[in-house]
Structures are given as structure tokens and as C-alpha cells.
N, C-alpha and C positions, 0 to 999 in steps of 0.2 A: 832076289826075285824081280825087282823092278828093272834093274839094268839088263837082265836076261830078256824080259819082255820087250824093252825098247830095242834091243839088237834084233830080235825076231821081226819086229815091225819094220825096221830099216832094211833087213834082207828081203822081206816079202815085197816091199815097195820097190826096191831095186829090181827084183825078179819081174814084177808087174811092169815096171818101166820097159825093160828089155823085151818083154813079150809083146806089149802093145806097140812098140816103136817099129816092129817089123811090118805093121799094117798101116801106120800113119806117122806123119812127121810133126803134127801140131800137138801131141800128146805132152802135157806139162805135169810136173811134180812140184809141189811147194812144201816147205817145212814151216809150220806156223806155230811157234811157242806163245803162250799166253800167261800173264800173271793177273789174277783178279783179286779184289778185296770186297767182301760182303759185310755190311753192317746192319744189324737189326735195331731199329730205333725204338720201336715198340711192337705190340702184337699185330698191328695193321699196316706198319710202314717199314720198308728197309731200303737201303741204297746199295748200289754196286759200282765200283769203279775198275776199269781194266785197261791194260795196255797189250797190244798184239803186234807182233812182227811177222810179216809174210816174206819168205825168202825162197827164190828159185834154187832147186837142187837138180832139176832135169828140164830141159827144153831144146828144141831144134835138134833132137837126137844126140845131145851131149849132156854129161853131167857137169855141174858148176855149183857155186854157192854165191849168190848175189841178192842183196836186199832189194825188194820190190816196193815195199811200202811199211809205214809204221802208223798205227792208230790208237787213239785214246777214246775211251768209251765210258759214259755215264748212264745209269738207269735208275729210276725211281719206281718202286713197286708198292701198289696199295692192296692189301688183302681184305676180302669180304669175309671169308672164312678159310678153313684149311684147304679148300678145293678151288676157289675162284680168286682171281686176282687181275688187276689192271696195271700196266706199266707204261711209262713214257721214258724216252731216251734220246740222247744227243751223241753223235760220234764225229771226230774230225780225223780225217785220213791224210797223212803226209805222203805224197807221192812224187811231187815235183823235185824233191831232193834227191831222188834215186833214179828216176827215168823220165822220159819226155811225155809225161801224162799229168792231168790236171789234179790238184788236191781236191778233196771232197768233204763237204758238210752234209750230215745225214740226221734226219729226225725220224723217230720210231714211235709208234703207238702199238700197243700189244694187249691181247687178252689171253689168258692162260687158264686151262681147267685140268686139274689133276685128281685122280682118285686111285686108291690102293684096296681092292676087294679082297686081296690076300697078300701073298709075298710080293708079287709084281706090282708095280705102280705104273699106270697108264697116264700119258700126258697129252693133251691138245693145245696147240698154241696157233693163234691168229695174229698175223702181224701186218701192219702197212708201214711203208717208209717213203720219205721224200729225199731222193739223192741229188744234191745240188752241186754241180761242177761249174767250171767256167763256161762251158759250152751249152749245157742244158740242164733240165731238172727231169729226173726220171721217177715215176711213181711205181713202187713195187708192192705186190701183194703176196703174202707168204702164208702157207699152212704146214705145220709140222706135227707128226705123231711120234711120240716118244714111248719106250718102255725102259724101265731100270729095276735092278733086283740085287739084293745081296748075294754073294757067292758062297758064303758060309753061314747057314743057319737061315732063320726066318727074319732076322733084323741084322742091321749093319752095327758092328761093334768096332772100336778102336783097334787098328792094326789089320783089319780084314778087307778084302776086295769087294768090288761090286762091279756090275756090268750095265752098260748104257747103249742103247741103239735107237736110231731114228730115222725117218725118211721125210724129206721136205719138198714141197712143190712151190715154184715161184712164177709169177707172171709180172714182167716188167713192160711199162708202157711209157713211151715218150713221144711228143709230138713229131710229126713228119717222119715217122719211122714205124715199121711193122712191130708188133708186140714180140717179146722174146719170152720163151718158156723154158725153165730150167728144172732139173730134178737132182736131188742129193741123197746120198745114202751114208750113214756114219755108225761106226761101231767104236766103243771105247772100253777099256778097263780102267777102273780107278781104285784107289786105296785111301782109306780114312787114316791117315798118319797119326793124328792126335784129334782131340775134340774140336779144334779150330782149324785144321790144316789138311786139305786134300790134294792128291795127285792124280791126274788122268793122263792116258795117252791111248791113241788109236788111229784109225784111218777114216778119211771121208773121200767119196768118189762122187765127182759131179759130172752131170751131162748138161753142158751150158748151150743155150740156143738151139735145142734139138728139134724145134719146129722149122728150122731153116738150115743151118750149117752146123752140125753138131761138133762141139769141142769137148773132149774129155780130159778132166783134170783130177789128180790125186793130190790129197793133202795129208802130211804126216803131222798129227796134232799132238801137242802136250800142253798141259794146263796145271799151274799151281794155284790153288784156291784158298785164300785165308779168310776165315770167319772172325770177325772182331765183335 
């Protein structure tokens, strides 16, 4: 079932690439696998570690497979109750090893609110970031709205699938440059393989810098999430 779904995602992504490429030459597609480890220290504190690889699969009207960057992420999350939490994170992105771009150090501050009035859970996330590269520091402000729900019954049991969708707006501000506005749309299907292991796959479509010169980017996403 999982392999079949992944094949459908890849076929759909390829079709979308072909369709969009007729109207623009700057359309890009990435394959972005992630492996994450979550650990609950106690009822109010948990930590997350993740590694993410971003790879070109389509650019300049041609298919390819080239690594663009590799990044390592850490988040610490403090929960006030089941609905409200605050997080702080740090990320280091290696890009100089793969192309002529600066590496990046990123600090993140985040507030998250989630509630489940019925089967569907709704989530609101506010995030601020400081993206530090060799040339400048970019301040970014983000808001994301998410829904998720089990696809079999009213609660998620081992071996069953679930659905996640979100939309996110981003504002990036850097000195001596006009602000940049981005919009992202993501849909994913996940499976709870075991009590401590999840797998997710799906698509994310980004409209970057659409207030000036819009660039459209498609991401093929896969995630393995281990709960310790």
C-alpha cells in the first residue's frame, strides 16, 4: 500500500512538472526525505532531532538527481497543557559542500496551539526565525494552519493511515532589500507503523517571492518519525 502510494506521488509530480514546464522555465522540483527522532522527557518537555536532505529532481526543464543541501535540526518544546506549547530550535544547513551557496545557521522561536473538538484536530503555529549566512541575516515570520485526522475510525490505531494538510504564509525581511512573501500548501498521508514509528509522504507546493517575481516549487516529501 505504501509503495503504491509513493509511486502515485512520483507519477503525479512528474506530470505536474511536465505541465508547468510548458509555461515557465524556472519551475523546480525537489525530493526531500527526512528522518526525525522525538523523545518525551516528561509531561511538559520533549526534544526533537532531525536530519533532512534536499535534492533536485527537476530544474531548467530537465530531470536530474543532485543533492542541494543537508541540514540538522534540534527543537526543545515546553507544553503548558495539551493545547499550548512553546518551542526553541536551532538548525545548521550545509550547502557549500554541494553548490556555490553559503551555509546557514538558523534560530527558531515558536508558539503552537492545537485543539480537537471532534475527529479532526486543528493546529495554529506562529514562528519567528533568524537565518544567518555569510552575507546577511534574514528575519522571517511564519503562520501555519494545519488539520489532521485518522482515515479509519475516530482515533488512530497501529497500522492505520492518517491525513495531514496545512497552509503557511511567510514574510522574510532583510536589510537593504524589499520584503519577500511566500505561500505554501502541503498534503500528506501517514501511517502509524508501530506505537513508536510513523511514516509520512506527500507533496508541498510553494509560491516563493510572489510579491515580486514568483517562483513555483514542488516538493516530494517523505518522513520517518521515531518516538523514543
